[in-house]
N, C-alpha and C positions, 0 to 999 in steps of 0.2 A: 504494500500500500504506500502510495506517495503522500507527501505532506498536504497536498491540496485536495486529497480525497479522490484520486484517480485510481480506479480499479478496472482492469481489463478494458480500457478504452472508454469507460463510462464516467462522466464527471458528476459528482454529487457532493453534498455537504452533509456531514454527520448531524443528526438531530439532537444527540444527547440522550436518546432513548434507544436501547438495543431493539426493543419491540417494534418501534416505528421504522428504524433502519431495515429490519428484516422484512416488514410488510411492504416497504417501498423498494426492496432490492438493493439497499445500500445507503439510502438517505434522501434528502431533498434534492431534486434535480437542479443542476446549475442552469442559469439562464431562464428560469421559469418563475411563475407567480404561485405562492403558497398562501392559502387561506386557513386561518384557525378560528373557528366559531364556537361559541358556547356561552353559558350564563355567567353572570358576575361571580367571581370566586371559583370558577370551574377549572382553572389551571392554564388559561391562555398565556398569561405573562410568564408562567413557569416554563412552558415549552419554548416560548420565544427567547427567554434568557438563556436556556440551555443551548439553543442553536447558536446564539451569539458567542457563548463561552467556547463551544467546540471549534468555531472558526478561529477565534483568537488563540486558542491553545495550539493550533496547528500553524500559527504564524501569519494567518490571514487577517484582513481588515474587515470589521463589521461595524455598522451604525445602528443604534437602537434609539428610535424616536418614540416618545411617549407623550400622551396628552393629559395624563393624570399623575399625581405624585407616585414615584417609584419606590418600592421596597428595596432600598440599597443594601440592607442587611442580607436579604435573600440573594440579590445579585452578586454580592461579594462572596457568599458561601458557595454559589454555583461556579464562580470564577470569572465573572464579567469585569472588564476594565471599566471603572466608573467614567473615565474620560470619553468613552465611546457612547455614553448615554446623553441624550439631549431632550429636554422637556420643552414642548411648544404649547401654545394656547389654541386648541381646537384642531379638528381634522383638516381644515383647509390649510392652515399653516404647516401641518405635518406633510401633506402631499406637496406643497410648494417646496419645502426643504428637500424632500425625496426626489422631486423632479430635477432640482439643481444638482443633487448628489449623483444621480444616475447619468447626468450629462458629462460628469467628470470621469466616470467609469473606474473608480479606484477601489471599490469595495466588492467583496465576494458575497456579502449578505447585508441587506438593508431591511430593517424591521420598522413597521409603524404599528405600535400598540395603542390603539385608539379606543378608549372606553366610551367615547361619545359617538362611535359608529355602531348604531343599533338597528337591528331588524325588528319589524313590528309583526309578530305572529298572528295577532288578532285579525288583521286585515290582509296579511300576506303582501303588504306593500312596503316600500322602503321610504324613509324620510330623506330629505334632501342631502344630508352628508353622504349617505350610501350611493345616491345617484351620481354625485360628484366623484365619489371614490371610483365608481365604475368607469367614468370617463378618464380619470387619471391613470387607472390601471391599464386601460386599453392603449392610452398614449405611450405608456412606459414599456409595453411589451417588446417593441423593436429594440429599444435600448438594452433591455435585459438580455436578449439574445446576443447582441453585438458585444457586450461587455462580460458575458457569462456571469452576470450578477443575479442572485436569487432575491426576489422581493417577497417579504412575508408581511401580511396584514392580519390583525386580529379584529374580529367582528363580534359584538356582544349580542347574543340572542337571549332574550329574557327567560325562555324555557327551551329545553332541548327540542329539536325538530321532530315532527312525526310524519314528515312527508316521505313517501316511498315511490319511486327511487329518489335518492338524495339529489338535491339541486344546489350547487354552490350559490352563496349569496352574491358574490362578486364574479363577473364574467371573466373567462379566460384563465381560471385557476387550473394549473396542472396538477396540483395536489390540494385537497381539502381535508381538514381534520375537524370532525364534529365532536365536541366534548359535552358530556353530561355533568351532573352534579358529582362532587367528590363522594366516593363510597367508603363506608367504614368496613374494614375487614378485621379478622382476629389478630392480624399482625400489623395493623395500622391503616392509614388512609391510602386510597388509590384513585387514579384518574381513569374514567371510562372513555376511551377514544374510539371513534369510528373513522377509519382512514380510507379516503377515497382518492383514487388516481384515475385520471381520465380514461374511460373505457373499461373500468373494472366494476365488479359488483360489491356494494358496501358490506354485505353479509360476510364476505371473506376477509375483511380487514378490521375486525373488532379486536381491540387490545385493552388490557387492564394494566395500567402503569403504576407501580407501587411508589409511594412517597415516603421520604424520610421525615423524622420529627421536625426538622428545620424547614420543611416545605418543598425542598428540591426532590428530584427523582432519586430513589434509592437503587443505585446500580447493582448492589450486591443481591438484593431480593429479586430484582428484575432478571439478573443473570441466572440465578438459580431456577426461576420459573421457566425461562427460555431453554435452559439446559435440560430440564426435565421434559419439556415439550419435544425437543430435538433428539432426545436419547443420549445426550452427552453426559448426563448424570442418571444413573439407574436407580429407581425406587423399588426396593424389595419389601418384603413383609416386615422385616425388623431393622433394616438399615438402608442407607443411601451409599451408592458406590460410584467412584469415578475411575475409569480405566482399570476396573476390576478390583480396586482397593476401597475398603470401607472408609468413608470420610465423616459420617455423622449418622445419628439415629433419627433425625427429623429434618424437615426443610429449614427450620430455624437454625439447626445445627450446621447445615451446609453453608448458611450465610456467615455464621461465626467462623467456620473453617476457611472460607475465602478471605475474610478480614484478617485472619492470622497467617495466611499464606499468599502474599501479594503476587508471587510468581505464578502460582496456580490460577489466580484470578485473571492475570494477563493471558495465560494460555487458553483459558476458557473463553475469554472475550474474542480471541483470535478465531477459535473454532466457531463461535456464533457468527462472527462477521463473514467467515468463509461460507457458512450455510446461507447467509443473506445474499452473498455474491452468486451462489449457485441457484438461488430462487429467481434472480433477475435474468437468468439465461433463457 
């Protein structure tokens, strides 16, 4: 894998979630538009901040534009450079800044986290910020392709969508992620994500993304769940095994084993990423 996220000739950006990367065959496509929709508190900013942190961790440039006060504590825990975050007043100012940024073509990822970009489910119509957002996104599409920049926009939907098949709120989205309300599990909170890629069926892309107590994605729990799904960790009647060796007596024990063995965690992530690459073929 190269630093810019190039695998087998396909360009993508890591999402910060192993489950999302697997569902998309490697991550968010470069040069496309990504929409994240969901209710307030559903995890839109969490996913956006993780994407920014992944780009910066690999030496790339990312811009995070937000229209409401940002939880800088969460951003720093995830690993986002605070200097890349810019607060603006309203969605119009946000798209104006993004339009100027895309014309310069220096960023791999540009995010607009706009809490005032709201879909109206009662009437199935959009208020004027969404209408303007559609115009801005359509105007930016050619620049995205030319610069290989990914544009991510969050849209607040007061309640999770009930439409089948799913229809993106903004036109031209190559990837749309529909978030529900955070779910309580025996091992903590999790995000319910429906991942839609143009031309795919939404039922095949459902993911439950575990959260850590600080609000970010819990990569250890997510890695264990994906490893069990892929057969990289085998669950027996009395124990859990990795490469034929017993590592724990429970899924929670597997998480603790990964925390205590960072090299094993890296090897497991590589195996998961290899599986995601094979999925994209």
